[in-house]
C-alpha positions as CSV (number, residue, x, y, z in Angstrom):
1,M,-5.2,-14.4,17.1
2,R,-5.4,-16.9,13.9
3,D,-7.8,-14.6,12.8
4,L,-5.2,-12.7,11.9
5,S,-3.6,-14.3,9.6
6,K,-6.6,-14.8,7.5
7,V,-7.7,-13.6,4.7
8,D,-11.2,-12.0,3.4
9,S,-12.9,-13.4,0.8
10,I,-14.5,-10.3,-0.2
11,Q,-10.7,-8.9,-0.3
12,I,-9.6,-11.4,-3.0
13,F,-12.7,-10.8,-4.3
14,D,-11.7,-7.1,-5.0
15,I,-8.2,-8.2,-6.5
16,C,-9.6,-9.3,-8.8
17,K,-13.0,-7.1,-9.1
18,N,-10.1,-3.5,-9.5
19,I,-8.2,-5.5,-12.2
20,V,-11.3,-6.4,-14.4
21,I,-12.5,-2.6,-13.9
22,C,-8.9,-1.3,-15.5
23,L,-8.3,-3.3,-18.7
24,L,-12.7,-3.4,-19.3
25,T,-12.1,0.4,-19.2
26,L,-9.3,-0.1,-21.6
27,I,-11.9,-1.9,-24.0
28,G,-14.3,1.0,-23.2
29,V,-11.4,3.5,-24.3
30,L,-10.8,1.8,-28.1
31,V,-14.3,0.5,-28.7
32,V,-16.6,3.6,-27.7
33,G,-13.6,5.3,-29.8
34,R,-14.1,3.7,-32.8
35,F,-17.7,4.4,-32.9
36,L,-17.5,8.0,-32.4
37,P,-15.5,10.9,-33.9
38,F,-12.2,10.2,-34.4
39,Y,-11.7,13.8,-32.2
40,F,-14.0,12.2,-29.4
41,G,-11.0,10.5,-28.3
42,P,-9.1,12.0,-25.9
43,V,-12.2,13.4,-24.2
44,I,-13.2,9.6,-23.6
45,G,-10.1,9.3,-22.5
46,L,-10.8,11.9,-20.0
47,V,-13.9,9.9,-19.4
48,A,-12.3,6.7,-18.2
49,A,-9.6,8.3,-16.2
50,A,-12.4,9.6,-14.2
51,L,-14.2,5.9,-13.9
52,L,-10.2,4.9,-12.6
53,Y,-9.7,7.9,-10.1
54,S,-13.2,6.6,-8.9
55,L,-12.2,3.1,-8.7
56,L,-9.2,5.0,-6.6
57,Y,-11.0,7.1,-4.2
58,N,-13.9,4.4,-3.2
59,N,-10.4,1.9,-2.2
60,K,-8.9,5.2,0.3
61,L,-12.7,5.1,1.5
62,R,-12.9,2.0,2.8
63,G,-9.5,2.2,4.2
64,G,-7.1,1.4,1.0
65,A,-6.4,-2.4,2.5
66,N,-5.7,-3.0,-1.7
67,C,-3.3,-2.2,-3.6
68,M,-4.2,-0.1,-6.6
69,L,-1.2,0.1,-8.3
70,A,-2.2,-1.4,-11.8
71,A,-5.5,1.7,-11.1
72,Y,-2.9,4.4,-11.1
73,S,-0.8,3.5,-13.6
74,L,-3.4,3.1,-16.0
75,F,-5.1,6.4,-14.6
76,F,-2.5,7.9,-15.4
77,A,-1.6,6.2,-18.6
78,I,-4.7,7.5,-19.6
79,I,-4.2,11.1,-18.7
80,A,-1.1,11.0,-20.6
81,Y,-2.6,9.6,-23.8
82,S,-4.8,12.0,-23.2
83,F,-2.8,15.1,-23.5
84,I,-0.5,14.4,-25.3
85,S,-2.8,14.0,-28.5
86,I,-4.5,17.0,-28.0
87,L,-1.8,19.3,-27.5
88,V,-0.2,17.0,-30.6
89,N,-3.1,17.8,-33.0
90,V,-2.9,21.5,-31.4
91,F,0.7,21.9,-32.5
92,Y,-0.5,20.7,-35.9
93,I,-3.1,22.7,-36.5
94,W,-0.5,25.5,-35.7
95,G,2.0,24.0,-38.2
96,W,4.2,23.4,-35.7
97,L,4.5,19.4,-36.0
98,H,4.3,18.0,-39.3
99,I,2.8,14.2,-37.8
100,P,1.2,11.1,-40.5
101,D,-2.4,11.9,-41.0
102,E,-3.1,8.0,-38.7
103,F,-1.9,10.5,-35.6
104,V,-4.3,13.4,-36.0
105,F,-8.5,12.6,-34.7
106,F,-9.1,14.8,-37.5
107,N,-8.4,12.4,-40.5
108,D,-9.5,9.4,-41.1
109,P,-8.3,7.0,-40.4
110,Y,-6.7,7.9,-37.3
111,I,-5.4,4.9,-35.4
112,P,-5.4,5.7,-31.2
113,S,-3.5,2.5,-30.8
114,L,-0.4,3.6,-31.6
115,W,-0.1,6.1,-28.8
116,L,-2.4,4.2,-26.8
117,N,-0.1,1.3,-26.2
118,P,2.8,3.1,-26.0
119,V,1.7,5.3,-23.9
120,I,0.6,2.8,-21.8
121,F,3.9,0.3,-21.5
122,L,5.6,3.7,-20.9
123,T,4.0,4.5,-17.4
124,L,3.8,1.0,-16.3
125,L,7.5,1.4,-16.8
126,V,8.2,4.2,-14.8
127,V,5.8,3.4,-12.3
128,Y,7.2,0.1,-11.6
129,L,10.4,0.6,-10.9
130,R,9.5,4.1,-9.1
131,R,6.4,1.9,-7.1
132,R,8.6,1.9,-3.8
133,K,8.9,5.8,-4.0
134,L,5.6,6.6,-5.4
135,K,3.4,9.1,-3.1
136,L,0.5,6.2,-3.0
137,C,2.8,3.2,-1.6
138,I,4.4,5.5,0.8
139,E,0.8,6.2,2.5
140,C,-0.1,2.4,1.7
141,R,3.4,1.6,4.0
142,I,2.5,4.1,7.0
143,H,-1.8,3.5,7.4
144,N,-1.4,-0.3,6.7
145,G,2.0,-1.6,7.6
146,P,4.6,-3.1,5.2
147,H,3.5,-6.2,3.8
148,T,5.4,-8.6,6.1
149,D,3.9,-7.3,8.8
150,R,0.3,-8.1,7.2
151,G,0.2,-12.3,7.3
152,V,-1.1,-13.8,3.8
153,F,-2.9,-10.8,2.4
154,G,0.5,-9.2,2.8
155,S,1.9,-11.5,0.9
156,I,-0.6,-12.1,-2.0
157,L,-0.4,-8.2,-1.8
158,N,3.1,-8.2,-2.4
159,T,3.1,-10.7,-5.3
160,E,-0.1,-9.6,-7.4
161,S,0.8,-6.1,-7.5
162,K,4.1,-7.3,-8.8
163,L,2.5,-9.1,-11.0
164,Q,0.2,-7.7,-12.3
165,L,2.4,-4.7,-13.0
166,K,4.8,-7.0,-15.2
167,N,1.7,-9.1,-16.7
168,L,0.2,-5.0,-17.8
169,M,3.9,-4.4,-19.0
170,L,4.0,-7.0,-21.4
171,L,0.8,-7.4,-22.7
172,F,1.5,-3.4,-23.5
173,G,4.7,-4.4,-24.8
174,V,3.5,-6.8,-27.3
175,L,0.6,-4.6,-28.8
176,T,3.1,-1.7,-29.1
177,L,6.0,-4.3,-31.5
178,I,3.3,-5.4,-33.2
179,V,1.0,-1.9,-34.1
180,W,4.3,-0.3,-34.5
181,G,6.0,-3.1,-36.1
182,Y,2.7,-3.5,-39.2
183,Y,2.9,0.1,-39.0
184,L,6.0,0.6,-40.5
185,F,6.8,-2.4,-42.4
186,E,3.3,-3.1,-43.6
187,Y,0.3,-0.5,-43.5
188,K,-0.1,1.0,-46.9
189,A,-1.5,4.8,-46.4
190,I,-4.0,4.7,-49.4
191,N,-7.1,3.1,-48.2
192,T,-7.4,0.4,-44.5
193,N,-8.9,-2.5,-45.1
194,A,-9.9,-5.7,-43.0
195,K,-6.0,-6.7,-42.2
196,D,-5.8,-3.0,-40.6
197,R,-8.8,-3.2,-38.7
198,Y,-7.2,-6.7,-36.8
199,I,-4.3,-5.7,-36.2
200,F,-4.5,-1.8,-35.5
201,F,-7.8,-2.0,-33.4
202,W,-9.2,-6.1,-32.6
203,I,-6.3,-8.0,-31.6
204,S,-5.8,-5.2,-28.4
205,V,-9.1,-5.4,-28.0
206,I,-8.9,-9.7,-27.9
207,A,-5.7,-9.9,-26.3
208,I,-6.9,-7.2,-22.8
209,I,-10.3,-9.9,-22.9
210,L,-7.8,-13.0,-23.0
211,D,-6.1,-11.0,-20.0
212,I,-9.6,-10.5,-18.4
213,V,-10.0,-14.8,-18.7
214,Y,-6.8,-15.1,-17.3
215,Y,-7.1,-12.9,-14.0
216,L,-10.9,-14.5,-13.6
217,Y,-8.9,-18.1,-13.6
218,R,-5.8,-17.2,-11.6
219,Y,-7.9,-15.3,-8.8
220,Y,-10.8,-18.7,-8.5
221,N,-7.9,-20.5,-8.7
222,L,-6.3,-18.8,-5.4
223,F,-9.4,-18.7,-4.0
224,L,-9.9,-22.4,-3.8
225,D,-6.3,-22.6,-2.2
226,L,-7.1,-20.2,0.6
227,K,-10.3,-22.2,1.6
228,E,-8.7,-25.6,0.6
229,N,-6.2,-24.8,3.2
230,N,-8.4,-23.3,6.0
231,E,-6.8,-19.4,5.5
232,L,-9.8,-17.7,4.3
233,I,-12.4,-15.8,6.0
234,A,-15.6,-16.4,3.8
235,P,-19.2,-14.1,4.3
236,T,-21.0,-16.8,6.0
237,D,-18.2,-17.2,8.5
238,T,-20.7,-15.3,11.6
239,E,-18.2,-16.3,14.3
240,A,-15.4,-14.4,12.2
241,Q,-17.5,-11.6,11.1
242,K,-18.8,-10.1,14.2
243,G,-14.9,-8.7,14.9
244,K,-12.7,-8.8,17.8
245,T,-10.4,-6.1,19.6
246,Y,-6.9,-7.5,20.5
247,L,-4.4,-6.4,23.5
248,R,-1.2,-5.9,22.9
249,Y,0.7,-5.3,26.6
250,Y,4.6,-4.1,25.8
251,V,5.8,-4.8,30.0
252,I,8.5,-3.0,30.2
253,C,10.7,-2.3,33.6
254,G,13.7,0.3,33.5
255,N,15.9,-0.9,30.0
256,K,14.6,-4.2,30.2
257,V,10.4,-5.3,28.5
258,Y,9.6,-8.6,29.2
259,L,9.4,-11.3,25.8
260,N,8.5,-15.3,24.9
261,P,11.4,-16.4,22.7
262,E,8.9,-18.4,21.5
263,S,5.8,-17.4,20.5
264,E,3.8,-18.2,17.8
265,D,3.6,-15.5,15.3
266,A,0.1,-13.8,15.2
267,T,0.4,-13.3,11.4
268,H,2.2,-16.3,10.3
269,P,1.0,-19.3,12.4
270,D,3.5,-21.3,11.0
271,R,6.5,-20.0,12.3
272,F,7.9,-19.1,15.9
273,G,9.8,-15.9,17.2
274,I,10.7,-13.1,19.9
275,D,7.7,-11.4,21.0
276,T,5.3,-10.3,23.9
277,P,3.2,-13.0,25.7
278,F,0.7,-10.4,26.4
279,F,-1.5,-10.3,23.8
280,T,-5.2,-11.1,23.9
281,G,-7.8,-11.2,22.0
282,K,-11.9,-9.5,23.6
283,S,-14.9,-8.7,21.8
284,A,-15.6,-4.8,21.5
285,A,-18.3,-4.4,24.4
286,D,-15.1,-5.7,26.6
287,V,-12.8,-3.2,26.0
288,T,-12.4,0.1,28.6
289,T,-9.9,1.6,29.9
290,P,-10.1,-0.1,33.5
291,A,-11.1,-3.2,31.1
292,V,-7.2,-2.9,29.7
293,E,-6.0,-2.4,33.1
294,E,-7.3,-5.4,34.6
295,T,-6.3,-7.8,32.3
296,I,-2.9,-7.0,32.1
297,R,-3.0,-7.2,35.9
298,E,-4.5,-10.6,35.4
299,M,-2.5,-11.7,32.7
300,T,1.2,-10.1,35.0
301,G,0.0,-11.9,37.9
302,G,-1.2,-9.0,40.1
303,K,1.6,-6.5,39.2
304,E,0.6,-3.5,39.5
305,G,1.8,-1.1,37.4
306,E,1.6,2.3,34.4
307,L,-0.9,1.5,31.9
308,R,0.5,4.3,28.7
309,F,-1.5,3.4,25.0
310,F,1.2,2.9,22.5
311,F,-1.3,3.1,19.1
312,G,-3.7,1.4,17.4
313,R,-4.9,0.0,14.6
314,K,-7.5,-1.5,12.6
315,A,-6.0,-5.1,11.0
316,P,-6.1,-3.5,7.7
317,D,-7.1,-6.8,5.7
318,L,-9.3,-7.6,8.1
319,A,-11.6,-4.5,9.2
320,R,-13.8,-6.0,11.9
321,H,-10.5,-6.3,13.9
322,I,-8.7,-4.1,15.6
323,V,-5.5,-4.2,17.2
324,L,-4.3,-1.8,19.7
325,R,-0.7,-2.0,21.9
326,F,-0.1,-0.6,25.1
327,F,3.2,-0.3,27.2
328,Y,2.7,-1.1,31.3
329,F,6.0,0.1,33.2
330,L,7.1,-1.6,36.1
331,D,8.4,0.2,39.4
332,G,11.7,-0.8,40.3
333,K,14.3,-3.4,39.3
334,P,13.3,-6.6,36.8
335,E,14.7,-8.5,39.8
336,D,11.5,-6.9,42.1
337,Y,9.2,-9.4,39.3
338,P,11.1,-13.1,38.9
339,E,7.5,-15.0,38.1
340,M,5.1,-13.7,35.5
341,K,2.3,-16.3,34.7
342,A,3.0,-15.3,31.3
343,P,6.2,-17.3,29.8
344,G,8.7,-16.0,28.6
345,G,11.9,-13.7,30.8
346,W,13.1,-10.0,30.8
347,F,15.3,-9.2,28.1
348,D,17.6,-6.0,28.0
349,F,16.6,-3.1,25.5
350,E,20.0,-3.2,23.6
351,E,19.8,-7.1,23.3
352,V,16.8,-6.1,21.7
353,K,17.4,-4.0,19.4
354,M,20.7,-5.8,18.8
355,V,18.4,-8.8,17.5
356,Y,16.3,-5.9,15.1
357,N,19.4,-4.7,13.3
358,Q,21.1,-8.2,13.4
359,R,18.7,-11.2,13.2
360,P,15.4,-9.7,12.4
361,D,14.2,-13.5,11.3
362,L,14.2,-14.0,15.2
363,M,11.2,-11.7,15.6
364,A,7.7,-12.2,15.0
365,T,6.2,-10.2,12.6
366,L,4.0,-7.5,15.3
367,A,7.7,-7.4,17.0
368,M,8.9,-5.9,14.2
369,H,6.0,-3.7,12.9
370,D,5.7,-2.3,16.3
371,L,9.5,-1.9,17.4
372,S,9.9,0.0,13.9
373,R,7.3,2.5,14.7
374,L,8.7,3.1,18.4
375,A,12.4,3.8,16.9
376,T,11.2,5.8,13.3
377,I,9.3,7.6,16.0
378,V,11.7,8.7,18.6
379,I,14.8,8.7,16.4
380,A,12.9,11.3,14.4
381,E,11.6,13.9,17.1
382,K,15.2,14.0,18.4
383,T,16.7,14.7,15.1
384,Y,14.1,16.7,13.5
385,K,11.5,19.8,14.5
386,E,8.6,19.2,12.9
387,N,8.8,21.2,10.1
388,G,11.4,18.7,8.2
389,Q,14.3,21.0,9.8
390,R,16.9,19.1,11.9
391,R,17.1,20.1,15.8
392,H,20.9,19.8,15.6
393,R,23.6,20.8,12.0
394,L,25.5,18.2,13.0
395,K,24.5,15.8,9.8
396,S,26.5,13.4,11.3
397,Y,24.3,13.0,14.7
398,N,22.2,9.9,15.4
399,P,20.3,9.8,18.0
400,S,19.7,6.9,19.9
401,F,17.2,5.9,22.7
402,D,16.1,3.1,25.3
403,L,12.8,2.2,27.2
404,I,13.6,4.7,30.1
405,D,13.8,7.1,27.1
406,V,10.1,6.0,26.1
407,R,8.7,6.2,29.6
408,D,9.4,10.3,29.8
409,S,8.2,11.3,26.5
410,K,5.1,12.7,25.5
411,I,5.6,11.9,22.0
412,D,2.0,10.9,20.9
413,F,2.9,7.3,19.0
414,Q,-0.7,7.2,17.3
415,D,-0.4,10.1,15.4
416,D,2.0,9.4,11.9
417,K,3.2,13.1,11.9
418,W,7.1,11.4,13.2
419,I,6.8,8.7,10.8
420,R,5.7,11.4,7.9
421,V,9.0,13.5,9.0
422,S,10.9,10.5,9.1
423,I,10.3,10.2,5.2
424,F,10.4,14.2,3.9
425,N,12.9,15.6,6.2
426,A,15.6,18.3,5.6
427,D,17.9,15.4,4.6
428,K,16.6,14.7,1.5
429,P,17.4,16.0,-2.1
430,F,15.3,19.3,-2.8
431,F,13.9,19.5,0.3
432,R,12.8,23.5,0.4
433,I,12.0,23.2,-3.0
434,R,9.6,20.1,-2.5
435,R,8.3,22.2,0.9
436,W,7.6,25.4,-0.8
437,F,5.5,23.8,-3.6
438,N,3.7,21.2,-1.2
439,K,2.6,24.6,0.6
440,M,1.6,26.5,-2.8
441,T,-0.4,23.5,-3.6
442,S,-2.0,22.7,-0.1
443,P,-5.8,22.8,0.4
444,G,-5.9,25.1,3.3
445,R,-3.9,27.6,0.8
446,K,-6.2,27.6,-1.5
447,R,-8.7,28.8,0.7
448,K,-6.7,31.6,2.2
449,N,-6.4,32.7,-1.2
450,G,-9.7,32.6,-2.3
């Protein structure tokens, strides 16, 4: 199970590759725009945005394991730059707006960095402040789980995504100050000289190139650190490349669940916490329904129970591995099962919920994630209808649940429907307006109207 805590070397390469492609795209916008007629500037920007969109789309096709906040931010920044420059120039032609010649792409000199740098900085700032509420981030958390549940690579992603945004904000914030400071206090609109070209063009290109060198150096050293600490799965690691299916069972009797308070955390092997002791790895060929049932019977010492699928996901950062969760309900009372083959004991579910709410640090990472998903889905289903409307008019109504409810429930815990309802429902601001807008812009409606 230690494989779940390791990092795929390809993922580190992808982090580096994505940010380098983003920065090279910005260099392309500046360089190509310098050699083509100035009025092609917005077109070049839209082509660059299309390239960044393809980067985002390819990541989604591959499972969306990497954080794409930098590419997402720069995609919208370049779109904003292109459309702002088009609109301003159209208003200038119509006589609605009077601006200096350096902002008009029909004139020479036209200085795109006066637009591009501040627009990128402001876009990055907005994304950074709203990153937890962005649809991109919400979808990532639903699909892959929070970064705390993703082991070492989850910690790397969380750190690097923030660092990339801060780094890019610093870069384009400084470039904005330099370019605009020179334009306001030093630039003479008579003729452009070598100093003007250096400040308005070359300094931005050189700064972005230096940033690329910084990222190459940073991620090469990160690769070496992970390799030295034996936290890396290399492409030559044939045993890891085969992939495994991990089976997690929650053995339940009444309102109690069998747990081990000193389990090794599968995603963080250096720590221990409360977790199910019924956790094992199999090759994909050995995972059939009869085999899954036989495995839990052997692990519980031959106890007969009712097996029910909870949910399963590919390990987002090691796509070769799959983690499947199951409930195993035993009839009778916990006292009827005083001995199990696995270490641990029976815990009342109310105690488990109290630990989850008050001392989550005592729980193993996967146990925290699984309980969070279970609670979110059950409570959302009890509180809201599928369309997000409340089942009860009393807003102070906060339902609770226990393991008996889980056994009696017919909910499909694999489906993310109720998680989405918990995020977007009638208790959220502007729910009706946003729901109407989503219906109007949904692909299904377009096909119907077409």
